[in-house]
C-alpha angles and dihedrals in degrees: 000000000000124000119194109178143351093244090064091048091055091056095052120109117266094264091058127083115304134193113256112235118202127007124326110212114233109167138149133175120197090345097309121110132042134322142162117258128181132042113209104175120223127209094257098055096265122114141206119240131174125223112227138186104236135197116191086351090299114128109239110165127015111225105180143328127240139197101227110212097179136000134192105193115188135176096263104016140023133204125203134189104204148156121222113237133177114287109286100228095186090060092045090053092049092050094050090046091052092051092048093048092047093052091045091053092048090049092048092050089049091054092049092051091047094053101036105032 
C-alpha cells in the first residue's frame, strides 16, 4: 500500500483512505485504554500503525490503522499527524502472533522453573 501525496488521497472514493479532521483520541491510564502499536515503515519516511484497545498494555481489539505522516512522541504525551486507512491485517496478525509467542515463552519459563527449581 503506497501513498504518494495528499492530493491523490483527497481524490480517492469514500471507501479509500481519508484525512482525519479534528483530534483522534488515543488515551490509556495504567495500561487500559487505546494506543498505537506497529511501525511498518513506508518508502517515503511515513509508517503504518494500528490503534488497539489495550488491557494491561496487551493489545486486545484492533480498531483502525493509520498512515502516520509525522509524530512528536514525548515522555508524557504524543502528537500524531495521520491518515486513516483500512485495517492493516498483516500488522494485526503480527501483533497477535507476538502476544501469543510472548505468553508461550513466559509459560515455558514458568514450567522450567517449576520442574527444576
